[in-house]
Backbone as a chain_set.jsonl record, in Angstrom:
{"seq": "XXXXXXXXXXXXXXXXXXXXXXXXXXXXXXXXXXXXXXXXXXXXXXXXXXXXXXXXXXXXXXXXXXXXXXXXXXXXXXXXXXXXXXXXXXXXXXXXXXXXXXXXXXXXXXXXXXXXXXXXXXXXXXXXXXXXXXXXXXXXXXXXXXXXXXXX", "coords": {"N": [[-37.04, -27.07, -4.955], [-34.886, -28.812, -5.457], [-33.008, -26.937, -6.408], [-32.579, -25.048, -4.236], [-31.065, -26.955, -2.607], [-28.983, -27.414, -4.179], [-27.729, -25.134, -4.527], [-26.897, -24.475, -1.647], [-25.308, -26.788, -1.228], [-23.289, -26.176, -3.106], [-22.408, -23.569, -2.209], [-21.398, -24.729, 0.141], [-19.329, -26.062, -0.83], [-17.754, -24.128, -2.264], [-16.724, -22.434, -0.555], [-14.385, -20.869, -0.419], [-14.605, -19.263, -2.354], [-16.853, -17.953, -2.313], [-16.383, -16.265, 0.281], [-14.369, -14.814, -0.974], [-15.857, -13.498, -2.915], [-17.714, -12.098, -1.445], [-15.938, -10.385, 0.076], [-14.719, -9.057, -1.758], [-17.035, -7.589, -2.887], [-17.771, -6.087, -0.548], [-15.598, -4.404, -0.278], [-15.721, -2.845, -2.207], [-18.021, -1.515, -2.078], [-20.022, 1.414, -1.935], [-20.43, 2.459, 0.721], [-18.384, 1.803, 2.201], [-16.376, 3.054, 1.23], [-13.345, 5.017, 1.358], [-12.333, 8.388, 1.958], [-9.743, 10.375, 0.092], [-7.912, 11.936, 1.364], [-7.916, 10.766, 5.026], [-7.213, 11.407, 7.25], [-8.748, 12.782, 9.837], [-10.27, 10.575, 10.321], [-9.016, 9.144, 11.523], [-8.673, 7.403, 14.754], [-7.876, 7.018, 18.177], [-7.437, 4.427, 19.255], [-6.88, 3.249, 16.609], [-4.925, 4.309, 16.059], [-3.009, 3.236, 18.049], [-3.08, 0.519, 17.428], [-2.079, 0.571, 15.115], [0.522, 1.428, 15.65], [1.409, -0.752, 17.309], [2.144, -2.505, 15.541], [4.533, -1.641, 14.419], [8.019, -1.733, 14.097], [10.856, -0.241, 15.594], [13.86, 0.519, 14.322], [17.227, 0.88, 14.393], [18.66, 2.228, 12.628], [17.008, 4.108, 11.91], [14.784, 3.551, 10.39], [11.605, 2.365, 10.165], [10.243, -0.222, 10.708], [7.388, -2.278, 8.947], [5.684, -4.54, 10.579], [3.303, -5.907, 10.337], [0.534, -6.933, 8.189], [1.041, -8.283, 4.708], [-0.341, -7.633, 1.968], [0.214, -7.932, -0.796], [2.831, -9.706, -0.997], [4.993, -10.042, -2.663], [5.502, -7.372, -3.834], [5.849, -6.029, -1.395], [5.269, -4.236, 0.036], [3.404, -2.959, 2.832], [0.226, -3.362, 4.509], [-2.663, -2.112, 6.214], [-5.296, -2.863, 8.227], [-8.381, -0.867, 7.965], [-11.007, 0.816, 8.76], [-12.665, -1.104, 7.64], [-11.473, -1.796, 5.356], [-8.342, -2.483, 3.508], [-5.633, -0.432, 3.648], [-2.608, 0.904, 2.287], [0.037, 0.931, 4.36], [2.226, 2.791, 4.743], [1.273, 4.67, 3.613], [-0.969, 5.453, 5.434], [0.626, 5.859, 7.659], [2.006, 8.115, 6.931], [-0.433, 10.131, 6.645], [-1.219, 9.843, 9.182], [0.853, 11.097, 10.811], [1.928, 13.149, 9.373], [0.145, 14.442, 7.867], [-2.386, 15.346, 5.19], [-2.12, 14.558, 1.825], [-1.124, 15.357, -1.631], [-3.54, 14.443, -4.326], [-2.526, 14.2, -6.991], [0.565, 13.29, -6.327], [2.816, 11.113, -5.468], [4.054, 8.744, -2.844], [7.225, 8.657, -1.714], [9.676, 6.402, -0.757], [12.774, 7.485, 0.578], [14.332, 6.002, 1.916], [14.687, 3.68, 0.415], [13.411, 1.499, 1.639], [10.967, -0.585, 1.405], [9.278, -1.862, 3.372], [9.565, 0.121, 5.085], [7.913, 2.591, 7.512], [8.311, 4.896, 8.4], [7.778, 8.398, 8.568], [9.482, 10.314, 8.285], [11.166, 9.469, 6.415], [9.422, 9.426, 4.306], [8.449, 11.189, 1.413], [6.457, 13.608, -0.69], [6.522, 13.34, -3.945], [6.281, 13.8, -7.605], [5.174, 11.178, -10.151], [6.859, 10.681, -12.205], [9.577, 11.547, -11.048], [9.956, 10.133, -8.902], [10.137, 7.55, -10.407], [12.362, 7.717, -11.821], [14.598, 8.777, -10.031], [14.612, 6.372, -8.59], [17.498, 4.155, -8.151], [17.222, 1.546, -9.039], [15.19, 1.236, -11.038], [14.077, 0.469, -14.12], [13.711, 2.683, -15.915], [15.079, 4.662, -14.401], [17.683, 3.456, -15.032], [18.042, 3.496, -17.768], [17.843, 6.386, -18.089], [20.199, 7.567, -17.196], [22.021, 6.577, -19.338], [24.117, 7.344, -22.042], [24.825, 6.551, -24.415], [24.249, 4.58, -27.177], [23.891, 0.746, -27.339], [25.446, 0.253, -29.724], [27.435, 2.456, -29.518], [26.731, 4.923, -30.377], [26.274, 8.296, -29.593], [23.436, 9.491, -27.723]], "CA": [[-36.4, -27.725, -3.762], [-33.464, -29.309, -5.66], [-32.341, -25.784, -6.597], [-31.905, -24.846, -2.862], [-30.149, -27.997, -2.122], [-27.779, -27.277, -5.328], [-26.974, -23.76, -4.04], [-26.583, -25.031, -0.486], [-24.016, -27.63, -1.474], [-22.185, -25.17, -3.948], [-21.747, -22.733, -1.304], [-20.361, -25.395, 1.218], [-18.145, -26.781, -1.466], [-16.91, -23.461, -2.482], [-17.024, -21.463, 0.561], [-13.383, -19.8, -0.28], [-14.751, -18.292, -3.41], [-18.068, -17.345, -1.859], [-15.833, -15.547, 1.102], [-13.686, -13.77, -1.599], [-16.611, -12.398, -3.662], [-18.144, -11.269, -0.254], [-14.963, -9.454, 0.611], [-14.503, -8.094, -2.96], [-18.108, -6.681, -2.948], [-17.878, -5.497, 0.59], [-14.524, -3.312, -0.366], [-16.259, -1.924, -3.208], [-19.484, -0.963, -1.933], [-19.846, 2.972, -1.509], [-20.781, 2.535, 1.965], [-16.89, 1.363, 2.891], [-15.37, 3.937, 0.41], [-12.706, 6.243, 2.125], [-12.029, 9.545, 1.348], [-8.593, 10.39, -0.177], [-7.49, 12.192, 3.04], [-8.579, 10.252, 5.801], [-6.547, 12.091, 8.741], [-9.593, 13.027, 10.603], [-11.411, 9.763, 10.593], [-8.112, 7.961, 12.469], [-9.115, 7.288, 15.879], [-6.88, 6.794, 18.922], [-7.286, 2.961, 19.007], [-6.467, 3.005, 15.178], [-3.309, 4.789, 16.154], [-2.579, 2.312, 19.208], [-3.075, -0.667, 16.79], [-0.848, 0.818, 14.108], [2.135, 1.517, 16.223], [1.921, -2.137, 17.702], [2.831, -3.259, 14.288], [5.683, -1.113, 13.78], [9.365, -1.97, 14.737], [11.994, 0.916, 15.001], [15.191, 0.097, 13.753], [18.497, 1.684, 14.799], [19.132, 3.074, 11.352], [15.896, 5.01, 11.921], [13.588, 3.062, 9.556], [10.204, 2.023, 11.252], [9.711, -1.831, 9.506], [6.242, -2.765, 9.277], [5.503, -6.13, 10.956], [1.679, -6.338, 10.226], [0.009, -7.673, 7.059], [1.664, -7.859, 3.735], [-1.316, -8.194, 1.256], [0.977, -8.138, -1.903], [4.178, -9.939, -0.296], [6.232, -9.842, -3.755], [5.609, -5.894, -3.964], [6.759, -5.43, -0.341], [4.432, -2.892, 0.772], [2.735, -3.382, 4.131], [-1.313, -2.898, 4.439], [-3.203, -2.002, 7.43], [-6.852, -2.743, 8.104], [-8.931, 0.301, 8.798], [-12.267, 1.119, 8.285], [-13.122, -2.001, 6.765], [-10.595, -2.296, 4.104], [-7.033, -2.422, 3.458], [-4.995, 0.794, 3.379], [-1.019, 1.033, 2.52], [0.643, 1.067, 6.005], [3.415, 3.773, 4.512], [0.533, 6.087, 3.083], [-1.243, 5.644, 6.679], [1.634, 6.446, 8.563], [1.962, 9.581, 6.704], [-1.596, 10.665, 6.93], [-1.155, 10.027, 10.835], [2.174, 11.912, 11.127], [2.267, 14.456, 8.891], [-1.081, 15.035, 7.13], [-2.765, 14.941, 4.308], [-1.182, 14.749, 0.488], [-2.082, 16.0, -2.834], [-4.034, 13.377, -5.526], [-1.443, 13.716, -8.438], [1.804, 12.934, -6.135], [3.009, 9.549, -4.596], [4.881, 8.738, -1.677], [8.529, 8.009, -2.044], [10.604, 5.912, 0.138], [13.931, 7.783, 0.797], [15.718, 5.069, 2.513], [14.54, 2.805, -0.468], [12.779, 0.187, 2.309], [9.506, -0.681, 1.268], [8.581, -1.897, 4.769], [9.729, 1.449, 6.397], [6.532, 3.565, 7.42], [8.614, 6.15, 9.156], [7.116, 9.502, 7.943], [10.527, 11.096, 7.894], [11.506, 8.796, 5.201], [8.672, 9.49, 3.122], [8.111, 12.345, 0.757], [5.722, 13.331, -1.743], [6.904, 13.572, -5.183], [5.355, 13.104, -8.844], [5.548, 9.642, -10.569], [8.101, 10.693, -12.842], [10.689, 12.024, -10.186], [10.033, 8.745, -8.194], [10.59, 6.366, -11.128], [13.82, 8.508, -12.15], [15.505, 8.508, -8.772], [14.9, 4.966, -7.848], [18.346, 3.64, -8.982], [17.212, 0.022, -9.589], [14.191, 0.962, -11.908], [14.453, 0.574, -15.794], [13.672, 4.247, -16.162], [16.465, 5.391, -13.778], [18.774, 3.032, -15.473], [17.864, 3.932, -18.997], [17.943, 7.799, -18.299], [21.489, 7.646, -17.198], [22.838, 6.262, -20.674], [24.472, 8.474, -23.082], [25.158, 5.927, -25.751], [23.428, 3.371, -27.434], [24.551, -0.494, -27.302], [26.516, 0.558, -30.828], [28.38, 3.202, -29.173], [26.327, 6.243, -30.894], [25.843, 9.295, -28.594], [22.339, 9.835, -27.771]], "C": [[-35.118, -28.186, -4.087], [-32.668, -28.067, -6.01], [-31.69, -25.227, -4.906], [-31.001, -25.569, -2.301], [-28.644, -27.818, -2.963], [-26.891, -25.9, -4.644], [-26.468, -24.099, -2.597], [-25.086, -25.744, -0.504], [-22.897, -26.729, -2.317], [-21.611, -24.332, -2.987], [-20.752, -23.688, -0.227], [-19.276, -25.932, 0.28], [-17.109, -25.641, -2.094], [-16.869, -22.194, -1.826], [-15.779, -20.311, 0.517], [-13.958, -18.716, -1.456], [-16.052, -17.582, -2.966], [-17.433, -16.059, -0.761], [-14.833, -14.324, 0.193], [-14.461, -12.56, -2.251], [-17.226, -11.287, -2.575], [-17.113, -10.141, 0.092], [-14.862, -8.657, -0.431], [-15.682, -7.037, -3.08], [-18.166, -5.494, -1.798], [-17.033, -4.069, 0.429], [-14.932, -2.618, -1.252], [-17.571, -1.091, -3.147], [-19.222, 0.572, -1.443], [-20.142, 2.961, 0.075], [-19.109, 2.571, 2.827], [-15.918, 2.144, 2.129], [-14.703, 4.747, 1.343], [-12.254, 7.345, 1.328], [-10.588, 9.706, 0.959], [-7.809, 10.808, 0.945], [-8.386, 11.948, 4.251], [-8.308, 10.603, 7.36], [-7.423, 12.146, 9.828], [-10.219, 12.016, 10.893], [-10.259, 8.617, 11.598], [-8.561, 8.259, 13.982], [-7.829, 6.816, 17.047], [-6.665, 5.338, 19.031], [-6.73, 2.573, 17.606], [-4.725, 3.221, 15.275], [-2.492, 3.816, 17.111], [-2.146, 1.117, 18.35], [-1.828, -0.479, 15.654], [0.35, 0.856, 14.511], [2.57, 0.21, 16.78], [2.494, -2.976, 16.853], [3.912, -2.578, 13.607], [7.138, -1.311, 14.497], [10.528, -0.708, 14.471], [13.13, 0.181, 15.233], [16.131, 1.017, 14.175], [19.021, 2.541, 13.7], [17.943, 4.055, 10.989], [14.79, 4.876, 10.789], [12.507, 2.336, 10.626], [9.736, 0.858, 10.14], [8.469, -1.645, 10.093], [6.185, -4.224, 9.433], [4.32, -6.52, 10.74], [1.838, -7.216, 8.854], [0.794, -7.431, 5.755], [0.668, -8.293, 2.584], [-0.944, -8.591, -0.148], [2.544, -8.503, -1.51], [5.397, -9.688, -1.406], [6.725, -8.201, -3.93], [6.483, -5.23, -2.759], [6.044, -4.465, 0.607], [3.568, -3.475, 1.759], [1.188, -2.712, 3.837], [-1.786, -3.037, 5.886], [-4.516, -2.115, 7.37], [-7.528, -1.71, 8.736], [-10.094, 0.758, 8.16], [-12.788, 0.428, 7.378], [-12.535, -2.375, 5.283], [-8.928, -2.257, 4.316], [-6.588, -0.854, 3.046], [-3.221, 0.223, 3.306], [-0.424, 1.576, 3.774], [1.506, 2.533, 5.639], [2.394, 5.122, 4.338], [-0.627, 6.272, 4.404], [-0.511, 6.171, 7.789], [1.819, 8.065, 8.299], [1.305, 10.674, 6.923], [-1.31, 11.083, 8.554], [-0.215, 11.073, 11.355], [2.239, 13.233, 10.72], [0.937, 15.494, 8.383], [-1.462, 14.744, 6.09], [-1.886, 15.102, 3.051], [-1.952, 14.912, -0.64], [-2.356, 14.551, -3.85], [-2.899, 13.106, -6.156], [0.06, 13.606, -7.857], [1.549, 11.806, -5.382], [4.146, 9.73, -3.55], [6.207, 8.108, -2.135], [9.409, 7.755, -0.875], [12.085, 6.326, -0.03], [15.046, 6.862, 1.042], [15.488, 3.72, 1.465], [14.186, 1.321, 0.293], [11.463, 0.234, 2.191], [8.679, -1.15, 2.296], [8.72, -0.889, 5.586], [8.678, 2.028, 6.225], [7.074, 4.912, 8.513], [8.358, 7.644, 8.331], [8.322, 10.406, 7.702], [11.28, 10.653, 6.916], [10.634, 8.794, 4.026], [8.687, 10.976, 2.658], [7.23, 12.212, -0.544], [6.352, 13.961, -3.024], [6.065, 13.067, -6.478], [5.759, 11.513, -9.172], [6.745, 9.731, -11.364], [9.465, 10.864, -11.939], [10.801, 10.631, -9.415], [10.583, 7.663, -8.947], [12.25, 6.957, -11.478], [14.841, 8.452, -11.028], [15.58, 7.291, -7.952], [16.314, 4.501, -8.842], [18.199, 2.226, -9.355], [16.253, 0.005, -10.784], [14.825, 1.077, -13.35], [14.425, 2.091, -16.143], [14.83, 5.141, -15.954], [17.609, 4.775, -14.642], [19.213, 3.529, -17.038], [18.197, 5.536, -19.265], [19.347, 8.344, -18.096], [22.403, 7.328, -18.314], [22.649, 7.184, -21.429], [24.643, 8.046, -24.384], [24.349, 4.912, -25.887], [24.507, 2.232, -27.567], [25.674, -0.458, -28.533], [27.512, 1.457, -30.552], [27.861, 4.82, -29.802], [25.778, 6.797, -29.751], [24.106, 9.519, -28.742], [21.694, 11.499, -28.126]], "O": [[-34.211, -28.076, -3.262], [-31.458, -28.235, -5.863], [-30.502, -25.093, -4.615], [-30.154, -25.073, -1.558], [-27.519, -28.026, -2.509], [-25.693, -25.816, -4.376], [-25.26, -23.876, -2.526], [-24.05, -25.36, 0.039], [-21.705, -26.733, -2.01], [-20.386, -24.308, -2.871], [-19.608, -23.383, 0.11], [-18.228, -26.251, 0.841], [-15.952, -25.927, -2.402], [-16.955, -21.097, -2.379], [-15.86, -19.219, 1.08], [-13.737, -17.506, -1.397], [-16.183, -16.446, -3.422], [-17.919, -14.937, -0.903], [-14.619, -13.188, 0.617], [-14.183, -11.362, -2.285], [-17.254, -10.064, -2.71], [-17.532, -9.019, 0.376], [-14.9, -7.452, -0.183], [-15.457, -5.85, -3.316], [-18.491, -4.324, -1.999], [-17.442, -2.964, 0.787], [-14.482, -1.474, -1.195], [-18.011, -0.26, -3.942], [-18.315, 0.858, -0.661], [-19.844, 4.08, 0.493], [-18.823, 3.24, 3.821], [-14.715, 1.962, 2.317], [-15.412, 5.25, 2.215], [-11.847, 7.231, 0.171], [-9.947, 8.956, 1.696], [-7.039, 10.0, 1.465], [-9.359, 12.649, 4.53], [-8.933, 10.234, 8.354], [-7.025, 11.606, 10.86], [-10.965, 12.214, 11.851], [-10.605, 7.597, 12.193], [-8.784, 9.426, 14.302], [-6.846, 6.242, 16.58], [-5.488, 5.017, 18.863], [-6.104, 1.516, 17.532], [-3.75, 2.624, 14.816], [-1.295, 3.66, 16.873], [-0.998, 0.688, 18.466], [-0.893, -1.252, 15.445], [1.266, 0.373, 13.845], [3.763, -0.091, 16.82], [3.181, -3.952, 17.151], [4.225, -2.82, 12.442], [7.187, -0.905, 15.658], [10.943, -0.35, 13.369], [13.336, -0.618, 16.147], [15.675, 2.15, 14.329], [19.77, 3.492, 13.923], [17.919, 4.696, 9.938], [14.084, 5.791, 10.364], [12.78, 1.874, 11.734], [9.1, 0.994, 9.095], [8.23, -1.138, 11.189], [6.568, -5.017, 8.573], [4.166, -7.718, 10.975], [2.786, -7.912, 8.49], [1.258, -6.294, 5.663], [0.868, -9.444, 2.196], [-1.608, -9.451, -0.727], [3.419, -7.658, -1.697], [6.505, -9.242, -1.109], [7.881, -7.814, -4.101], [7.366, -4.376, -2.839], [6.358, -4.098, 1.739], [2.995, -4.527, 1.476], [1.005, -1.749, 3.092], [-1.378, -3.921, 6.638], [-5.067, -1.49, 6.464], [-7.376, -1.544, 9.947], [-10.063, 1.076, 6.971], [-13.332, 0.93, 6.394], [-13.039, -3.044, 4.382], [-8.453, -1.963, 5.413], [-7.204, -0.209, 2.197], [-2.715, -0.617, 4.05], [-0.518, 2.773, 4.043], [1.316, 3.428, 6.463], [2.612, 6.255, 4.768], [-1.222, 7.348, 4.359], [-0.999, 6.831, 8.706], [1.794, 8.977, 9.126], [1.749, 11.78, 7.235], [-1.212, 12.213, 9.033], [-0.537, 11.834, 12.268], [2.508, 14.221, 11.403], [0.775, 16.712, 8.459], [-0.955, 13.694, 5.694], [-0.879, 15.795, 3.197], [-3.161, 14.691, -0.718], [-1.459, 13.734, -4.059], [-2.275, 12.054, -6.022], [0.934, 13.791, -8.704], [0.51, 11.492, -4.801], [4.944, 10.664, -3.473], [6.222, 7.122, -2.873], [9.829, 8.64, -0.13], [12.746, 5.587, -0.759], [16.203, 6.856, 0.62], [16.142, 2.714, 1.742], [14.517, 0.237, -0.186], [10.797, 1.047, 2.832], [7.468, -0.939, 2.246], [8.157, -0.848, 6.68], [8.234, 2.165, 5.085], [6.364, 5.652, 9.195], [9.012, 7.754, 7.293], [8.156, 11.3, 6.872], [12.131, 11.424, 6.472], [10.95, 8.295, 2.946], [8.917, 11.881, 3.46], [7.166, 11.228, -1.281], [6.657, 15.153, -2.999], [5.303, 12.102, -6.421], [6.53, 10.828, -8.5], [7.63, 8.888, -11.216], [10.428, 10.178, -12.283], [11.91, 10.096, -9.405], [11.374, 6.876, -8.426], [13.207, 6.231, -11.207], [15.965, 8.023, -11.29], [16.292, 7.103, -6.965], [16.234, 4.49, -10.07], [19.109, 1.722, -10.013], [16.297, -0.957, -11.551], [15.869, 1.667, -13.629], [15.399, 2.531, -16.752], [15.391, 5.949, -16.693], [18.502, 5.548, -14.99], [20.341, 3.846, -17.416], [18.679, 5.952, -20.318], [19.718, 9.372, -18.663], [23.545, 7.785, -18.269], [21.611, 7.809, -21.648], [24.644, 8.796, -25.36], [23.775, 4.359, -24.949], [25.688, 2.468, -27.819], [26.724, -1.08, -28.37], [28.527, 1.384, -31.246], [28.608, 5.789, -29.662], [25.022, 6.197, -28.988], [23.604, 9.698, -29.852], [20.48, 11.701, -28.139]]}, "num_chains": 1, "name": "protein.A"}
């Protein structure tokens, strides 16, 4: 009897922890696992819901106005089939088609909020990090001399 009361009180006092645990478990459960390429699973209501969260700018970017799961990293997320998927990946699969597992999507416009499929391209991780002008990898690859002036 005391154990049941203790558990009931613990759940009431830690309701946020319980919700996070349930959400984490549900998203990892095999029932909710999405295939890598899920274009054939996208329905008409999903397309409408996605397009309602996109604002088309005059410069050609389609800025994501929906949810940002990790606001620091700047990539939008879209709730699809009981889980969050990255908005730019969803947009690419919706308008262009599937992409290869060993490639990543690169935003040509360098705007992380942009989900315009014309601004997205498939590249390797190496190309993505070298062509991004603000990454440490890109900055270091352009150096020809060390800090002491010696040539590499």
